[in-house]
mmCIF file of the N, C-alpha and C atoms, coordinates in Angstrom:
data_MODEL
# 
_entry.id   MODEL 
# 
loop_
_atom_site.group_PDB 
_atom_site.id 
_atom_site.type_symbol 
_atom_site.label_atom_id 
_atom_site.label_alt_id 
_atom_site.label_comp_id 
_atom_site.label_asym_id 
_atom_site.label_entity_id 
_atom_site.label_seq_id 
_atom_site.pdbx_PDB_ins_code 
_atom_site.Cartn_x 
_atom_site.Cartn_y 
_atom_site.Cartn_z 
_atom_site.occupancy 
_atom_site.B_iso_or_equiv 
_atom_site.pdbx_formal_charge 
_atom_site.auth_seq_id 
_atom_site.auth_comp_id 
_atom_site.auth_asym_id 
_atom_site.auth_atom_id 
_atom_site.pdbx_PDB_model_num 
ATOM 1   N N  . MET A 1 1  ? 10.383 130.556 -100.099 1.00 0.00 ? 1  MET A N  1 
ATOM 2   C CA . MET A 1 1  ? 10.963 129.587 -100.910 1.00 0.00 ? 1  MET A CA 1 
ATOM 3   C C  . MET A 1 1  ? 10.466 129.926 -102.273 1.00 0.00 ? 1  MET A C  1 
ATOM 4   N N  . ASP A 1 2  ? 11.275 130.010 -103.305 1.00 0.00 ? 2  ASP A N  1 
ATOM 5   C CA . ASP A 1 2  ? 10.655 130.020 -104.672 1.00 0.00 ? 2  ASP A CA 1 
ATOM 6   C C  . ASP A 1 2  ? 10.235 128.785 -105.209 1.00 0.00 ? 2  ASP A C  1 
ATOM 7   N N  . SER A 1 3  ? 9.147  128.936 -106.106 1.00 0.00 ? 3  SER A N  1 
ATOM 8   C CA . SER A 1 3  ? 8.567  127.743 -106.732 1.00 0.00 ? 3  SER A CA 1 
ATOM 9   C C  . SER A 1 3  ? 9.002  127.542 -108.166 1.00 0.00 ? 3  SER A C  1 
ATOM 10  N N  . HIS A 1 4  ? 9.410  126.467 -108.633 1.00 0.00 ? 4  HIS A N  1 
ATOM 11  C CA . HIS A 1 4  ? 9.737  126.179 -110.117 1.00 0.00 ? 4  HIS A CA 1 
ATOM 12  C C  . HIS A 1 4  ? 8.941  125.213 -110.715 1.00 0.00 ? 4  HIS A C  1 
ATOM 13  N N  . SER A 1 5  ? 8.523  125.351 -112.043 1.00 0.00 ? 5  SER A N  1 
ATOM 14  C CA . SER A 1 5  ? 7.851  124.258 -112.744 1.00 0.00 ? 5  SER A CA 1 
ATOM 15  C C  . SER A 1 5  ? 8.867  123.760 -113.641 1.00 0.00 ? 5  SER A C  1 
ATOM 16  N N  . THR A 1 6  ? 9.031  122.331 -113.730 1.00 0.00 ? 6  THR A N  1 
ATOM 17  C CA . THR A 1 6  ? 9.922  121.721 -114.710 1.00 0.00 ? 6  THR A CA 1 
ATOM 18  C C  . THR A 1 6  ? 9.143  120.304 -115.261 1.00 0.00 ? 6  THR A C  1 
ATOM 19  N N  . ASP A 1 7  ? 9.886  119.862 -116.317 1.00 0.00 ? 7  ASP A N  1 
ATOM 20  C CA . ASP A 1 7  ? 9.356  118.582 -116.868 1.00 0.00 ? 7  ASP A CA 1 
ATOM 21  C C  . ASP A 1 7  ? 10.227 117.426 -116.234 1.00 0.00 ? 7  ASP A C  1 
ATOM 22  N N  . VAL A 1 8  ? 11.549 117.870 -115.957 1.00 0.00 ? 8  VAL A N  1 
ATOM 23  C CA . VAL A 1 8  ? 12.443 116.667 -115.586 1.00 0.00 ? 8  VAL A CA 1 
ATOM 24  C C  . VAL A 1 8  ? 13.370 117.244 -114.436 1.00 0.00 ? 8  VAL A C  1 
ATOM 25  N N  . LEU A 1 9  ? 13.420 116.567 -113.158 1.00 0.00 ? 9  LEU A N  1 
ATOM 26  C CA . LEU A 1 9  ? 14.350 116.954 -112.121 1.00 0.00 ? 9  LEU A CA 1 
ATOM 27  C C  . LEU A 1 9  ? 15.586 115.865 -112.377 1.00 0.00 ? 9  LEU A C  1 
ATOM 28  N N  . VAL A 1 10 ? 16.787 116.478 -112.612 1.00 0.00 ? 10 VAL A N  1 
ATOM 29  C CA . VAL A 1 10 ? 18.023 115.630 -112.688 1.00 0.00 ? 10 VAL A CA 1 
ATOM 30  C C  . VAL A 1 10 ? 18.567 115.674 -111.276 1.00 0.00 ? 10 VAL A C  1 
ATOM 31  N N  . ILE A 1 11 ? 18.888 114.696 -110.612 1.00 0.00 ? 11 ILE A N  1 
ATOM 32  C CA . ILE A 1 11 ? 19.568 114.452 -109.378 1.00 0.00 ? 11 ILE A CA 1 
ATOM 33  C C  . ILE A 1 11 ? 21.082 114.171 -109.527 1.00 0.00 ? 11 ILE A C  1 
ATOM 34  N N  . GLY A 1 12 ? 21.911 114.980 -109.339 1.00 0.00 ? 12 GLY A N  1 
ATOM 35  C CA . GLY A 1 12 ? 23.263 114.780 -109.579 1.00 0.00 ? 12 GLY A CA 1 
ATOM 36  C C  . GLY A 1 12 ? 23.881 115.463 -110.896 1.00 0.00 ? 12 GLY A C  1 
ATOM 37  N N  . GLY A 1 13 ? 25.070 116.047 -110.563 1.00 0.00 ? 13 GLY A N  1 
ATOM 38  C CA . GLY A 1 13 ? 25.790 116.684 -111.854 1.00 0.00 ? 13 GLY A CA 1 
ATOM 39  C C  . GLY A 1 13 ? 27.048 115.946 -112.238 1.00 0.00 ? 13 GLY A C  1 
ATOM 40  N N  . GLY A 1 14 ? 27.086 114.560 -111.957 1.00 0.00 ? 14 GLY A N  1 
ATOM 41  C CA . GLY A 1 14 ? 28.306 113.833 -112.323 1.00 0.00 ? 14 GLY A CA 1 
ATOM 42  C C  . GLY A 1 14 ? 28.310 113.542 -113.682 1.00 0.00 ? 14 GLY A C  1 
ATOM 43  N N  . PRO A 1 15 ? 29.053 112.681 -114.277 1.00 0.00 ? 15 PRO A N  1 
ATOM 44  C CA . PRO A 1 15 ? 29.193 112.366 -115.695 1.00 0.00 ? 15 PRO A CA 1 
ATOM 45  C C  . PRO A 1 15 ? 27.910 112.200 -116.471 1.00 0.00 ? 15 PRO A C  1 
ATOM 46  N N  . ALA A 1 16 ? 27.128 111.349 -115.774 1.00 0.00 ? 16 ALA A N  1 
ATOM 47  C CA . ALA A 1 16 ? 25.719 111.131 -116.473 1.00 0.00 ? 16 ALA A CA 1 
ATOM 48  C C  . ALA A 1 16 ? 24.843 112.326 -116.182 1.00 0.00 ? 16 ALA A C  1 
ATOM 49  N N  . GLY A 1 17 ? 24.728 112.863 -115.075 1.00 0.00 ? 17 GLY A N  1 
ATOM 50  C CA . GLY A 1 17 ? 23.638 113.931 -114.922 1.00 0.00 ? 17 GLY A CA 1 
ATOM 51  C C  . GLY A 1 17 ? 23.890 115.228 -115.686 1.00 0.00 ? 17 GLY A C  1 
ATOM 52  N N  . TYR A 1 18 ? 25.096 115.685 -115.803 1.00 0.00 ? 18 TYR A N  1 
ATOM 53  C CA . TYR A 1 18 ? 25.220 116.972 -116.448 1.00 0.00 ? 18 TYR A CA 1 
ATOM 54  C C  . TYR A 1 18 ? 24.952 116.710 -117.989 1.00 0.00 ? 18 TYR A C  1 
ATOM 55  N N  . VAL A 1 19 ? 25.374 115.668 -118.404 1.00 0.00 ? 19 VAL A N  1 
ATOM 56  C CA . VAL A 1 19 ? 25.182 115.176 -119.771 1.00 0.00 ? 19 VAL A CA 1 
ATOM 57  C C  . VAL A 1 19 ? 23.667 115.116 -120.147 1.00 0.00 ? 19 VAL A C  1 
ATOM 58  N N  . ALA A 1 20 ? 23.024 114.520 -119.249 1.00 0.00 ? 20 ALA A N  1 
ATOM 59  C CA . ALA A 1 20 ? 21.572 114.452 -119.341 1.00 0.00 ? 20 ALA A CA 1 
ATOM 60  C C  . ALA A 1 20 ? 20.852 115.670 -119.291 1.00 0.00 ? 20 ALA A C  1 
ATOM 61  N N  . GLY A 1 21 ? 21.259 116.629 -118.357 1.00 0.00 ? 21 GLY A N  1 
ATOM 62  C CA . GLY A 1 21 ? 20.903 117.990 -118.425 1.00 0.00 ? 21 GLY A CA 1 
ATOM 63  C C  . GLY A 1 21 ? 21.015 118.742 -119.795 1.00 0.00 ? 21 GLY A C  1 
ATOM 64  N N  . ILE A 1 22 ? 22.204 118.646 -120.260 1.00 0.00 ? 22 ILE A N  1 
ATOM 65  C CA . ILE A 1 22 ? 22.489 119.197 -121.720 1.00 0.00 ? 22 ILE A CA 1 
ATOM 66  C C  . ILE A 1 22 ? 21.719 118.612 -122.805 1.00 0.00 ? 22 ILE A C  1 
ATOM 67  N N  . ARG A 1 23 ? 21.519 117.396 -122.763 1.00 0.00 ? 23 ARG A N  1 
ATOM 68  C CA . ARG A 1 23 ? 20.637 116.777 -123.913 1.00 0.00 ? 23 ARG A CA 1 
ATOM 69  C C  . ARG A 1 23 ? 19.109 117.277 -123.694 1.00 0.00 ? 23 ARG A C  1 
ATOM 70  N N  . LEU A 1 24 ? 18.622 117.156 -122.479 1.00 0.00 ? 24 LEU A N  1 
ATOM 71  C CA . LEU A 1 24 ? 17.292 117.503 -122.189 1.00 0.00 ? 24 LEU A CA 1 
ATOM 72  C C  . LEU A 1 24 ? 17.076 118.975 -122.628 1.00 0.00 ? 24 LEU A C  1 
ATOM 73  N N  . GLY A 1 25 ? 18.058 119.750 -122.638 1.00 0.00 ? 25 GLY A N  1 
ATOM 74  C CA . GLY A 1 25 ? 17.959 121.204 -122.943 1.00 0.00 ? 25 GLY A CA 1 
ATOM 75  C C  . GLY A 1 25 ? 18.005 121.303 -124.533 1.00 0.00 ? 25 GLY A C  1 
ATOM 76  N N  . GLN A 1 26 ? 18.757 120.384 -125.191 1.00 0.00 ? 26 GLN A N  1 
ATOM 77  C CA . GLN A 1 26 ? 18.898 120.323 -126.571 1.00 0.00 ? 26 GLN A CA 1 
ATOM 78  C C  . GLN A 1 26 ? 17.394 120.018 -127.121 1.00 0.00 ? 26 GLN A C  1 
ATOM 79  N N  . LEU A 1 27 ? 16.737 119.092 -126.426 1.00 0.00 ? 27 LEU A N  1 
ATOM 80  C CA . LEU A 1 27 ? 15.525 118.597 -126.975 1.00 0.00 ? 27 LEU A CA 1 
ATOM 81  C C  . LEU A 1 27 ? 14.312 119.417 -126.641 1.00 0.00 ? 27 LEU A C  1 
ATOM 82  N N  . GLY A 1 28 ? 14.658 120.383 -125.873 1.00 0.00 ? 28 GLY A N  1 
ATOM 83  C CA . GLY A 1 28 ? 13.507 121.584 -125.473 1.00 0.00 ? 28 GLY A CA 1 
ATOM 84  C C  . GLY A 1 28 ? 12.846 121.283 -124.387 1.00 0.00 ? 28 GLY A C  1 
ATOM 85  N N  . THR A 1 29 ? 13.372 120.352 -123.435 1.00 0.00 ? 29 THR A N  1 
ATOM 86  C CA . THR A 1 29 ? 12.716 119.873 -122.218 1.00 0.00 ? 29 THR A CA 1 
ATOM 87  C C  . THR A 1 29 ? 13.096 120.943 -121.097 1.00 0.00 ? 29 THR A C  1 
ATOM 88  N N  . LYS A 1 30 ? 12.284 121.221 -120.360 1.00 0.00 ? 30 LYS A N  1 
ATOM 89  C CA . LYS A 1 30 ? 12.510 122.075 -119.288 1.00 0.00 ? 30 LYS A CA 1 
ATOM 90  C C  . LYS A 1 30 ? 13.111 121.259 -118.106 1.00 0.00 ? 30 LYS A C  1 
ATOM 91  N N  . ALA A 1 31 ? 14.449 121.381 -117.764 1.00 0.00 ? 31 ALA A N  1 
ATOM 92  C CA . ALA A 1 31 ? 15.026 120.664 -116.886 1.00 0.00 ? 31 ALA A CA 1 
ATOM 93  C C  . ALA A 1 31 ? 15.672 121.371 -115.806 1.00 0.00 ? 31 ALA A C  1 
ATOM 94  N N  . ILE A 1 32 ? 15.663 120.813 -114.671 1.00 0.00 ? 32 ILE A N  1 
ATOM 95  C CA . ILE A 1 32 ? 16.505 121.394 -113.429 1.00 0.00 ? 32 ILE A CA 1 
ATOM 96  C C  . ILE A 1 32 ? 17.420 120.359 -112.928 1.00 0.00 ? 32 ILE A C  1 
ATOM 97  N N  . LEU A 1 33 ? 18.647 120.563 -112.761 1.00 0.00 ? 33 LEU A N  1 
ATOM 98  C CA . LEU A 1 33 ? 19.725 119.847 -112.308 1.00 0.00 ? 33 LEU A CA 1 
ATOM 99  C C  . LEU A 1 33 ? 20.088 120.259 -110.965 1.00 0.00 ? 33 LEU A C  1 
ATOM 100 N N  . VAL A 1 34 ? 20.180 119.212 -109.943 1.00 0.00 ? 34 VAL A N  1 
ATOM 101 C CA . VAL A 1 34 ? 20.458 119.695 -108.530 1.00 0.00 ? 34 VAL A CA 1 
ATOM 102 C C  . VAL A 1 34 ? 21.826 118.834 -108.192 1.00 0.00 ? 34 VAL A C  1 
ATOM 103 N N  . GLU A 1 35 ? 22.774 119.573 -107.784 1.00 0.00 ? 35 GLU A N  1 
ATOM 104 C CA . GLU A 1 35 ? 24.079 118.995 -107.402 1.00 0.00 ? 35 GLU A CA 1 
ATOM 105 C C  . GLU A 1 35 ? 24.607 119.572 -106.161 1.00 0.00 ? 35 GLU A C  1 
ATOM 106 N N  . ARG A 1 36 ? 25.017 118.790 -105.144 1.00 0.00 ? 36 ARG A N  1 
ATOM 107 C CA . ARG A 1 36 ? 25.559 119.443 -104.006 1.00 0.00 ? 36 ARG A CA 1 
ATOM 108 C C  . ARG A 1 36 ? 27.085 119.747 -103.933 1.00 0.00 ? 36 ARG A C  1 
ATOM 109 N N  . GLU A 1 37 ? 27.877 119.186 -104.963 1.00 0.00 ? 37 GLU A N  1 
ATOM 110 C CA . GLU A 1 37 ? 29.303 119.555 -105.028 1.00 0.00 ? 37 GLU A CA 1 
ATOM 111 C C  . GLU A 1 37 ? 29.493 120.218 -106.329 1.00 0.00 ? 37 GLU A C  1 
ATOM 112 N N  . ASN A 1 38 ? 30.727 120.213 -106.884 1.00 0.00 ? 38 ASN A N  1 
ATOM 113 C CA . ASN A 1 38 ? 31.101 120.765 -108.226 1.00 0.00 ? 38 ASN A CA 1 
ATOM 114 C C  . ASN A 1 38 ? 30.512 119.932 -109.244 1.00 0.00 ? 38 ASN A C  1 
ATOM 115 N N  . MET A 1 39 ? 29.831 120.707 -110.260 1.00 0.00 ? 39 MET A N  1 
ATOM 116 C CA . MET A 1 39 ? 29.414 119.867 -111.418 1.00 0.00 ? 39 MET A CA 1 
ATOM 117 C C  . MET A 1 39 ? 30.426 119.144 -112.159 1.00 0.00 ? 39 MET A C  1 
ATOM 118 N N  . GLY A 1 40 ? 30.066 118.089 -112.619 1.00 0.00 ? 40 GLY A N  1 
ATOM 119 C CA . GLY A 1 40 ? 30.819 116.981 -113.423 1.00 0.00 ? 40 GLY A CA 1 
ATOM 120 C C  . GLY A 1 40 ? 31.486 116.001 -112.515 1.00 0.00 ? 40 GLY A C  1 
ATOM 121 N N  . GLY A 1 41 ? 31.405 116.086 -111.301 1.00 0.00 ? 41 GLY A N  1 
ATOM 122 C CA . GLY A 1 41 ? 31.805 114.952 -110.479 1.00 0.00 ? 41 GLY A CA 1 
ATOM 123 C C  . GLY A 1 41 ? 33.244 114.572 -110.425 1.00 0.00 ? 41 GLY A C  1 
ATOM 124 N N  . THR A 1 42 ? 33.492 113.505 -109.970 1.00 0.00 ? 42 THR A N  1 
ATOM 125 C CA . THR A 1 42 ? 35.036 113.102 -109.739 1.00 0.00 ? 42 THR A CA 1 
ATOM 126 C C  . THR A 1 42 ? 35.777 113.030 -110.895 1.00 0.00 ? 42 THR A C  1 
ATOM 127 N N  . CYS A 1 43 ? 35.301 112.363 -112.050 1.00 0.00 ? 43 CYS A N  1 
ATOM 128 C CA . CYS A 1 43 ? 35.848 112.207 -113.399 1.00 0.00 ? 43 CYS A CA 1 
ATOM 129 C C  . CYS A 1 43 ? 36.390 113.431 -113.920 1.00 0.00 ? 43 CYS A C  1 
ATOM 130 N N  . LEU A 1 44 ? 35.500 114.623 -114.000 1.00 0.00 ? 44 LEU A N  1 
ATOM 131 C CA . LEU A 1 44 ? 35.674 115.689 -114.606 1.00 0.00 ? 44 LEU A CA 1 
ATOM 132 C C  . LEU A 1 44 ? 36.726 116.598 -113.742 1.00 0.00 ? 44 LEU A C  1 
ATOM 133 N N  . ASN A 1 45 ? 36.360 116.723 -112.548 1.00 0.00 ? 45 ASN A N  1 
ATOM 134 C CA . ASN A 1 45 ? 37.079 117.570 -111.736 1.00 0.00 ? 45 ASN A CA 1 
ATOM 135 C C  . ASN A 1 45 ? 38.518 116.987 -111.359 1.00 0.00 ? 45 ASN A C  1 
ATOM 136 N N  . TRP A 1 46 ? 38.703 115.807 -110.894 1.00 0.00 ? 46 TRP A N  1 
ATOM 137 C CA . TRP A 1 46 ? 39.948 115.316 -110.279 1.00 0.00 ? 46 TRP A CA 1 
ATOM 138 C C  . TRP A 1 46 ? 40.448 114.047 -111.283 1.00 0.00 ? 46 TRP A C  1 
ATOM 139 N N  . GLY A 1 47 ? 39.774 113.580 -112.078 1.00 0.00 ? 47 GLY A N  1 
ATOM 140 C CA . GLY A 1 47 ? 40.390 112.562 -113.068 1.00 0.00 ? 47 GLY A CA 1 
ATOM 141 C C  . GLY A 1 47 ? 39.949 111.233 -112.495 1.00 0.00 ? 47 GLY A C  1 
ATOM 142 N N  . CYS A 1 48 ? 39.560 110.354 -113.442 1.00 0.00 ? 48 CYS A N  1 
ATOM 143 C CA . CYS A 1 48 ? 39.160 108.870 -113.043 1.00 0.00 ? 48 CYS A CA 1 
ATOM 144 C C  . CYS A 1 48 ? 40.022 107.950 -113.674 1.00 0.00 ? 48 CYS A C  1 
ATOM 145 N N  . ILE A 1 49 ? 40.996 108.311 -114.452 1.00 0.00 ? 49 ILE A N  1 
ATOM 146 C CA . ILE A 1 49 ? 41.885 107.263 -115.001 1.00 0.00 ? 49 ILE A CA 1 
ATOM 147 C C  . ILE A 1 49 ? 43.174 107.305 -114.241 1.00 0.00 ? 49 ILE A C  1 
ATOM 148 N N  . PRO A 1 50 ? 43.382 106.297 -113.614 1.00 0.00 ? 50 PRO A N  1 
ATOM 149 C CA . PRO A 1 50 ? 44.741 106.272 -112.959 1.00 0.00 ? 50 PRO A CA 1 
ATOM 150 C C  . PRO A 1 50 ? 45.989 106.185 -113.742 1.00 0.00 ? 50 PRO A C  1 
ATOM 151 N N  . SER A 1 51 ? 46.977 106.918 -113.271 1.00 0.00 ? 51 SER A N  1 
ATOM 152 C CA . SER A 1 51 ? 48.265 106.962 -113.992 1.00 0.00 ? 51 SER A CA 1 
ATOM 153 C C  . SER A 1 51 ? 49.268 105.970 -113.574 1.00 0.00 ? 51 SER A C  1 
# 
């Protein structure tokens, strides 16, 4: 198993998680994001505004 060093571990790549990962990167923080499904979650991939 590989070993990684990080400042922050973001669990979940949904609407909040992937934005948190992007912002942490912009701030120069070493971050790892873990997601078991598609990045972005339900809102990004399937839509969360009912028609």
